[in-house]
MIMI-116827 format. One record per residue: x, y, z of N, C-alpha, C in turn; residue in one letter. Coordinates in steps of 0.001 Angstrom, whole numbers, plus 500000, padded with zeros to 6 digits. Each point is the difference from the previous one (the first is absolute). Example, Ala and Ser with C-alpha at 12.3 -4.5 7.8 and 13.67 -1.06 7.14 Angstrom:
2
513190494310507800499110501190500000500900501200500000A
499650501050499280500820501190500060499230501090500730S
This chain:
191
511326529454467222500727500067501263499030500241501163X
498997500887499802499022500281501060499187498763500342X
499647499216498979499211498783500241500749499011500900X
501312499957499856500816499102500781499886500357501495X
500106501301500272499920500468501406498602499796500566X
498994500261499209498619499799500447499743498532500295X
500511499100499147499840498589500220500709499526501272X
501178500538500253500724499681501223499224500454501221X
499496501216499974499264500547501126498740499213500269X
499250499689498945498783499201500152500320498619500559X
501083499393499536500422498662500494500322500047501505X
500727501039500394500375500145501414498748500167500871X
499081500871499547498773500226500735499183498725500170X
499887499229498931499259498744500035500667499023500983X
501341499909499946500711499090500936499787500433501454X
500025501297500244499818500477501393498562499677500446X
499015500245499164498627499720500361499764498500500251X
500593499175499139499864498553500171500666499579501325X
501159500520500323500668499660501241499176500397501209X
499378501179499932499171500470501118498777499106500192X
499418499571498891498829499117500110500388498656500570X
501150499449499623500443498698500527500337500109501488X
500660501103500386500444500147501371498915500456500958X
498840500386499494498925500537500822499546498947501011X
500108500340501309499617499022501019498893500481500899X
499657501269499952499016500543500919498584500045499439X
499735499211498964498667500033499453499033499344500938X
498785500521500030498972499433500882499512498680499470X
499968499016500840499533498678499585498729499646500758X
498965499667499262498746499613500633499974498481500046X
499960499469501204500106498549500214498585499403500078X
499781498998499186498725499269500009500305498534500304X
498958499273500381500168498583500266500353499268498709X
500885498997500092500326499249498806498815499169499490X
499930499828498708498934499202499413500429498502499993X
501261499775499732500585498639500024500900499931501214X
499919498951500760500828499878501211501457499774499680X
500845500805500627501460499834499883500397498587500471X
499280499529501003500364498704500600499730498806499115X
499344500209498857499790498914499023501221499806499100X
500945500911500091501193499953499126501057499054500558X
500893499592499125501073499099500337501248500419499229X
501174499753500588501272500302499323501004498949500412X
501012499795499166501072499073500321501120500721500717X
500423499452501110501130500595500725501251499956499118X
501003500705500399501240500022499215500627498604499933X
499589499104500888500475498612499989499037499062499294X
498932500566499390499084499210499195498822499409500731X
499799500369501265498895499452500785498721500858499784X
498895499335499745498726500724499840499614500632501335X
499646501296499949499614500727501190498655500704499763X
499036499685500847498684500650499906500042501275500815X
499457501057499437499982501323500701499141499951501256X
499104499018500091499162499892501194500871499692501228X
501194499521499803500974499754501061500255501261500809X
499834501182499340500339501280500638498785500756500553X
498843499320500073498795500633500565500286500462501416X
499495501159500344500152500511501341501222500913500179X
500848500115498986501149500886500040499911500993498861X
500643501138500198500154500933498891501054499401499081X
499861500279498712500899499438499016500581501162499147X
501327500065499964500654500984499136500631499211498843X
499495500266498794500494499318498805500943500951499247X
501152499474499656501044500832499363500621499280498818X
500090500635498846500749499428498883501448500404500194X
500881499058500088501398500232500394500956499678498859X
501226500518500103501046499768499011501373500202500646X
500962499204499594501340500034500615500982500981499351X
499671500508498821500950500878499298499414501389499807X
499242500481500970499287501254499893500585500986501016X
499910501279499711500441500996500960499231499956501293X
498819499410499993499161499874501200500216498672500734X
500881499163499487500247498691500630500305500073501488X
500684501064500507500210500099501452498721500002500815X
498834500189499357498747499921500750499764498593500559X
500689499009499487499912498653500612500279500073501468X
501065500747500403500326500123501402498909500667500786X
499365501038499434498898500661500671498780499104500116X
499735499260498943498870499049500022500221498976501098X
501202499446500082500300499006501027499873500584501407X
500464501236500186499881500651501297498532500198500371X
499190500430499036498571500183500230499347498653500359X
500401498957499279499432498672500233500361499508501397X
501259500140500374500427499552501334499301500732501129X
499753501306499770499359500815501047498507499706500122X
499350499657498928498520499851499993499548498596499541X
500819499002500106499655498682499462498787499356500704X
499625500538501169498818499479500669498708500454499308X
500078501086499242498774500496499330500190500344498532X
501225499735499460500287500328498598500790498869499343X
499632499734498768500787499083499148500395500791498753X
501226499863499614500473500632498775500185498922498957X
499481500226498807500143499043498913500799500651498888X
501156499424499702500857500525498949499840499214498702X
499750500718498934499863499401498664501100500528499102X
501074499210499846501084500424499093499455500121498565X
500442501045499329499546500233498635501099500636499165X
500049499625498747500985500528499074499342500967499008X
498814500541500388499220500824499097500529501421499761X
500861500483500897500476501396499886501511500005499712X
500324500259498752501404500062499555500811498752500322X
499312498873500065500657498721500254500913500019501220X
499479500610501096500775500174501212499906498821500948X
499359498921499602500016498749500758500341498864499044X
501242499906499594500397498998498986500136498584500539X
500147499822501302500271498689500575498837499046499955X
500309498716500180498946499017500117499543499915501476X
499012499190500293499479499963501388501042499632501029X
500839499052499678501058499578500936500991501156500270X
500375500689498943500936501126500148499374501136500790X
498735500267499736499273501067500722499901499672501485X
499619498738500302499904499577501422501360500144500704X
501055499586499326501345500090500568500404501433500236X
499757500845499022500334501433500099499260500629501180X
498694499770500109499209500587501060500452499553501368X
500319498726500118500446499436501272501404500523500373X
500898499971499067501399500378500240500191501499500200X
499393500786499127500240501460500019499090500742500993X
498782499502500223499043500752500825499349499176501106X
500398498764500180499459499119501034498474499984499980X
499415499942498823498535500054499838499389498743500550X
498984500175500852499260498857500551498538500039499618X
499503501120499440498627500060499569499823499150498718X
498804499526499746499778499109498821500296500682498655X
500746499245499204500272500407498621499306498997499069X
499559500484498876499310499129499047500802499878498716X
499578499049499169500715499819498753500011501283499172X
501056500157499241500140501142499105498772500039499104X
499406501198499866498736500093499286499873501321499254X
499110500009499058499637501249499326499003500743500878X
500223501302500163499086500790500823499244501045499168X
500217499971498708499245500905499111499824499298498648X
499091500521499212499755499438498670498922498934500041X
499738499420498870498913499018499867500274498677500753X
501256499671500175500359498736500663500443500179501468X
499510501087500612500411500228501402499420498928500940X
500713499819501083499617499026501034498615500308500508X
499251498997500443498617500162500434499901500941501218X
501024500049500844499969500946501122500021501429499509X
500828500248498976500069501370499422498810500293499140X
499420498971499429498746500195499283498939500513500973X
499904499360501180499054500396501033500309501408500481X
501259500304500252500401501312500538499708501159499075X
499910499724498689499883501057499023498664499999499236X
499072499177500432498709499899499343498880500401500967X
499406501204499781498943500425500927498806499072500020X
499828499189498960498893499056499987500245498861500993X
501262499839500401500332498965501000500263500614501377X
500825501078500072500401500537501301499074501077500514X
499097500476499170499001500973500458500273501440499607X
501259500379499715500270501399499682501263500309499237X
501058499245500146501300500402499418500224499408498609X
500502500879499097500397499516498664501462500277499724X
500689500660500961501349500439499747501019498895500324X
500751499610498981501008498974500152501320500548500503X
500981499155500178501311500479500437500576500957498958X
500551501119500481500651500928499114501484499739499900X
500545499194500935501412499641500015500157498894501039X
501198499504500149500324499022501039499704500655501355X
499581499170500956499720500391501365498741500858500149X
499054499838499080498647500565500228499368499115501036X
499284500602500927499450499276501149498481500119500051X
499347498916500389498530499954500168499731499456501400X
499117500671500726499653499571501355498564499472500001X
499852498802500527498713499321500146499723499876501489X
498786500260500445499682499909501413499763498545500419X
499680499811501287499825498691500600498853499225499405X
499101500668499308498837499351499413500080499825498498X
501166500258499450500215499813498569499590501171499140X
499847501168500587499624501199499241501285500803499651X
500145500308498704501118500851499581499726501415500505X
500921500496500831499766501338500572500875501116499463X
501144499665499441500878501078499522501078499448499066X
500386500839499034501098499736499082501060501083500320X
501264499562500100501064500930500301501010500015498846X
500525501192499740501002500169498936501282499217500388X
500767499647498961501285499307500241500921500754500943X
499956501314499953500918500810500823499544500126501438X
498790499585500319499533500032501394500763498966500813X
500707500460500987500788499104500871499048499064500753X
500345498737500070499196499060500821499873500426501451X
500953500800500469499995500449501408499365501380500161X
499474500543498935499364501345500082498756499938500856X
499674501125500605498785500066500828498763499763499125X
500082500313498705498885499778499114499573498512499993X
500963499097500164499747498581500044499805499523501436X
500904500388500905499960499459501351498741500393500755X
499435501202499729498766500385500730498830499136499566X
500018499437498813498929499128499532500144498564500515X
501168499684500515500274498645500507499626499880501451X
500166501078500744499760499946501449498558499825500388X
């Protein structure tokens, strides 16, 4: 009987520690120049058109893995508001992904329709893609490989993880999924 309680207590402590590590957002990040240029990458838009990342040179880029059936899905509205306010110096790139509890079950057409109808999204969306694992999209491979981006190895911990790239293609910050797109943590880096 005592082992049962000890096992329960140890399990709860492990779950709490894991949650704290995942949610940790204030860790110090040392930013180095990328080894591989972000602008050499390419992705297919949600409509199937090839898009070279060099198209976005000169603007800050906020990359977000998005999902339509997630508790954080209302961040679409915040992302759109941020995009509308700073579109002269910021581009937001949304990458729909079904990697976290299958919270993006739709196909590209359904995702585009949902984003347009429910949140009036005008920032670029890309084809549904894997954002973690061995078969992750090349953009996420770059974002999570310090041999390419210069410093970061941390992948998305959940839907709506955000990565900010500066005007010169340097990855400058990773934000937790719970960080609001309109938070000062993000907006001060855009101005």
